[in-house]
C-alpha positions as CSV (number, residue, x, y, z in Angstrom):
1,M,0.0,0.0,-0.1
2,T,1.1,3.9,-0.3
3,I,1.8,5.8,2.4
4,L,2.7,9.2,2.7
5,V,5.1,10.5,5.4
6,T,5.7,14.0,6.0
7,G,9.0,15.0,7.4
8,A,10.7,11.9,6.3
9,T,14.3,12.8,6.0
10,D,15.4,13.2,9.6
11,G,14.6,11.8,13.1
12,L,11.0,9.8,13.7
13,G,9.8,10.3,9.7
14,R,13.0,8.8,8.7
15,Y,12.7,5.9,11.1
16,V,9.3,5.1,10.1
17,T,9.9,5.6,6.2
18,T,13.0,3.1,6.5
19,E,10.8,0.4,8.2
20,L,8.0,0.8,5.9
21,A,10.3,0.5,2.9
22,K,11.7,-2.5,4.4
23,A,8.3,-4.3,5.1
24,G,7.7,-3.9,1.4
25,H,5.5,-0.7,1.3
26,R,5.5,1.9,-1.1
27,V,6.6,5.1,0.9
28,L,6.2,8.5,-0.5
29,A,8.3,10.2,1.2
30,H,8.2,14.2,2.0
31,G,11.2,16.6,3.0
32,R,12.2,20.3,2.5
33,N,15.7,19.5,1.6
34,P,16.4,18.3,-2.1
35,E,19.9,16.9,-1.4
36,R,18.4,15.0,2.0
37,L,15.5,13.5,-0.1
38,R,18.0,12.4,-2.8
39,A,20.0,10.5,-0.5
40,L,16.7,8.9,1.3
41,R,15.7,7.9,-2.4
42,D,19.2,6.4,-3.2
43,E,19.4,4.5,0.1
44,L,15.9,3.0,0.4
45,G,14.5,3.3,-3.4
46,V,11.7,5.4,-2.1
47,D,9.5,7.9,-3.9
48,T,9.9,11.3,-2.8
49,V,8.0,14.9,-2.8
50,Q,9.7,18.2,-1.7
51,A,7.9,21.1,-0.5
52,D,8.5,23.7,2.1
53,L,5.4,23.1,4.4
54,A,6.1,26.5,6.1
55,E,4.3,28.1,2.9
56,L,1.0,27.0,2.2
57,R,1.2,27.5,-1.7
58,Q,3.9,24.8,-1.5
59,V,1.3,22.7,0.7
60,D,-1.1,23.2,-2.1
61,R,1.4,22.1,-4.7
62,L,2.5,19.2,-2.7
63,A,-0.9,18.0,-2.6
64,D,-1.7,18.5,-6.1
65,E,1.5,16.5,-6.7
66,V,0.3,13.4,-4.7
67,L,-3.0,13.5,-6.2
68,E,-1.4,13.4,-9.7
69,R,1.5,10.5,-8.8
70,V,-0.7,7.8,-6.9
71,D,-3.9,6.0,-7.7
72,R,-4.6,5.0,-4.1
73,L,-3.2,6.3,-0.7
74,A,-3.7,4.2,1.9
75,V,-2.1,6.4,4.8
76,L,-1.1,9.9,5.5
77,V,1.2,10.7,8.2
78,N,1.3,14.2,9.4
79,N,5.0,14.0,11.0
80,A,6.7,17.2,9.9
81,G,7.0,19.8,12.4
82,V,9.0,22.5,14.3
83,G,9.9,22.7,17.9
84,A,10.0,25.6,20.5
85,G,13.3,27.1,18.2
86,A,16.8,27.9,19.2
87,D,15.9,31.0,21.1
88,P,12.1,30.3,22.4
89,R,11.9,33.9,23.4
90,R,11.9,35.0,19.2
91,R,9.0,34.9,17.7
92,E,9.3,33.3,13.9
93,V,6.6,33.8,11.3
94,S,6.1,31.5,8.2
95,A,6.3,32.7,4.4
96,D,2.6,33.7,4.7
97,G,3.3,35.5,7.9
98,I,1.6,33.3,10.2
99,E,3.3,32.2,13.6
100,L,5.7,29.4,12.4
101,R,4.6,26.4,14.8
102,F,1.1,27.3,14.2
103,A,1.6,27.3,10.5
104,V,4.0,24.1,10.1
105,N,3.0,21.9,12.8
106,H,-0.8,22.6,12.5
107,L,-1.9,24.5,9.4
108,A,0.1,22.7,6.6
109,G,-1.1,18.9,8.0
110,Y,-4.6,20.2,8.3
111,H,-4.6,21.8,4.8
112,L,-2.9,18.4,3.5
113,A,-5.4,16.3,4.6
114,Q,-8.3,18.4,3.6
115,R,-6.7,18.2,0.0
116,L,-6.2,14.4,-0.1
117,V,-9.6,13.7,1.5
118,P,-10.9,12.4,-1.9
119,K,-7.9,10.2,-2.3
120,L,-8.2,8.7,0.8
121,V,-12.0,8.0,0.8
122,A,-11.5,6.5,-2.8
123,S,-8.8,4.3,-1.2
124,A,-10.5,3.3,1.9
125,P,-9.7,1.7,3.8
126,A,-7.3,4.2,4.6
127,R,-5.8,6.0,7.8
128,V,-4.9,9.6,8.8
129,V,-2.1,9.8,11.5
130,N,-1.1,13.0,13.1
131,V,2.2,13.0,15.1
132,A,1.6,15.3,18.1
133,S,2.7,15.3,21.8
134,I,2.1,15.1,25.2
135,G,3.1,18.7,25.7
136,Q,-0.2,20.4,25.1
137,E,-1.6,23.9,25.9
138,P,-4.8,25.6,25.4
139,I,-5.2,27.8,22.4
140,D,-6.2,31.3,23.5
141,F,-8.3,32.7,20.6
142,S,-8.0,36.0,21.6
143,D,-4.6,36.0,20.7
144,P,-4.1,32.4,19.0
145,L,-1.0,33.3,17.1
146,L,0.5,34.7,20.3
147,E,1.2,38.1,18.9
148,R,0.9,39.8,22.0
149,S,2.7,37.6,24.6
150,Y,4.9,34.8,22.8
151,S,6.7,31.8,24.2
152,G,8.2,29.3,21.7
153,M,7.2,26.4,23.9
154,R,3.5,27.7,24.4
155,A,3.6,28.1,20.5
156,Y,4.8,24.7,20.0
157,R,2.4,23.1,22.7
158,Q,-0.6,24.9,21.1
159,S,0.4,23.6,17.8
160,K,0.2,20.2,19.0
161,L,-3.2,20.3,20.9
162,A,-4.4,21.9,17.7
163,Q,-3.2,18.7,15.5
164,I,-5.4,16.6,18.1
165,M,-8.2,19.0,17.8
166,A,-8.3,18.7,13.9
167,A,-7.8,14.8,13.9
168,I,-10.8,14.7,16.1
169,D,-12.9,17.0,13.9
170,L,-11.9,15.3,10.4
171,A,-12.6,12.0,11.9
172,E,-16.0,13.2,12.7
173,E,-16.3,14.4,9.3
174,L,-15.0,11.1,7.5
175,R,-17.1,9.0,9.9
176,G,-18.6,6.0,7.7
177,T,-16.2,6.4,4.7
178,G,-13.8,3.9,5.9
179,V,-11.2,6.5,6.5
180,T,-9.9,6.6,10.3
181,V,-7.9,9.5,11.7
182,N,-6.0,9.5,15.0
183,A,-3.2,11.2,17.0
184,L,-0.4,10.1,19.0
185,H,2.8,11.4,21.3
186,P,5.1,9.0,20.0
187,A,7.6,9.2,22.9
188,T,9.0,11.7,25.1
189,L,12.4,13.5,23.9
190,M,13.5,11.2,21.1
191,P,17.2,11.9,19.6
192,T,15.7,14.5,16.9
193,T,17.1,17.8,15.6
194,M,13.8,19.1,17.4
195,V,14.9,17.8,20.7
196,R,18.7,18.5,20.5
197,E,18.1,22.0,19.7
198,G,15.6,22.7,22.4
199,F,16.2,20.3,25.3
200,G,19.7,18.4,24.9
201,A,19.6,14.7,25.9
202,P,17.0,12.7,24.9
203,L,14.8,10.4,27.1
204,S,13.5,7.8,24.7
205,T,14.5,6.3,21.4
206,L,13.2,6.6,17.9
207,E,12.4,2.8,17.9
208,E,9.7,3.8,20.8
209,G,8.1,6.3,19.3
210,G,8.4,4.4,15.7
211,R,6.8,1.3,17.2
212,A,4.1,3.7,18.5
213,T,3.7,5.4,15.2
214,L,3.9,2.4,13.1
215,R,1.2,0.8,15.3
216,L,-1.1,3.5,14.3
217,I,-0.4,3.1,11.0
218,L,-0.6,-0.5,10.3
219,D,-2.0,-2.3,13.3
220,E,-5.3,-4.2,11.9
221,G,-6.5,-3.9,15.5
222,L,-7.2,-0.3,15.3
223,A,-8.9,-0.6,11.6
224,T,-12.0,1.1,12.8
225,T,-10.7,3.3,15.7
226,T,-11.0,6.8,14.9
227,G,-11.1,10.3,16.7
228,R,-8.5,9.3,19.3
229,Y,-5.4,10.2,21.0
230,F,-2.7,7.7,21.9
231,D,0.1,8.3,24.2
232,S,3.3,6.2,23.3
233,N,2.8,2.5,23.0
234,R,0.2,2.5,25.6
235,P,-2.4,-0.1,23.8
236,D,-5.5,2.2,25.4
237,P,-6.5,5.6,24.1
238,A,-5.3,8.6,26.4
239,D,-7.1,11.8,27.4
240,P,-5.7,14.9,25.6
241,H,-6.1,18.4,26.9
242,P,-9.7,18.9,27.6
243,Q,-9.9,21.6,25.1
244,A,-9.8,19.1,22.5
245,G,-13.0,17.7,23.7
246,D,-15.0,21.2,23.5
247,P,-16.6,21.4,20.4
248,D,-16.7,25.1,20.7
249,A,-12.9,25.3,20.8
250,R,-12.8,22.9,17.8
251,R,-14.9,25.0,15.4
252,R,-13.1,28.3,16.4
253,L,-10.0,26.5,15.4
254,R,-11.6,25.1,12.2
255,E,-12.6,28.5,11.3
256,L,-9.6,30.3,12.1
257,S,-7.4,27.5,10.4
258,D,-9.9,28.1,7.0
259,R,-9.6,31.9,7.3
260,L,-5.7,31.6,7.5
261,I,-5.4,29.1,4.7
262,A,-7.8,31.0,2.4
263,E,-6.0,34.4,2.9
264,A,-2.6,32.7,2.1
265,L,-4.1,31.0,-0.9
266,G,-6.2,33.9,-2.2
267,R,-9.1,31.9,-1.9
268,A,-12.9,32.0,0.1
269,P,-12.7,29.8,3.3
270,R,-14.1,26.2,2.7
């Protein structure tokens, strides 16, 4: 089956891509850096797609390319992300002028999933897996992009909760189609570029996070499980931050996300 993994050239994404390729699956590996993508293709024989997810027009182009290149798409793994930053006091923005963590960690995967929904439904049974985090903070809808008071860690944690909220919403939207949507915290402080930049020494391994992620991708026991959040390799779903269970908060996030994407792309909100 064909599996699209974003952020496939490093860390958890590279581990998951390697294991899927070794198991014989067709992997469409996304990355930002063309040289790293070439190295990954040469090493594993995977197909590759290039895009900078900090620009929504490139996310749109990525979706167009995937829709054109694959007849069926069994799984979308929204893994690409950025951490709190080397200097968590410095607010960064995307190419579209959107707070960078919200743009890359949430909006890119949200928009990519929406664009790929027709292909996923046509390929059902299919899955969407959002790689989130146990680090979650509620979104302040009076200042969702942290323009008044900024913290890189808060921005990161808000974006990760947004990923979980989006997964719950999309699961409801796709209920009955054969497409499941779940989110997970893969493992705590794996040895990734993001962790080394913000935290230093890791506390867990890529293998631990990889097993948890591969379970959501492949485990037949989860074939009908949807709209849930998982914590590492614990077998049962976990409870995310309470804001994820608030339908009004999810509606406000959805409206904000649709507006920001529409503004960046020059379109009407969906």
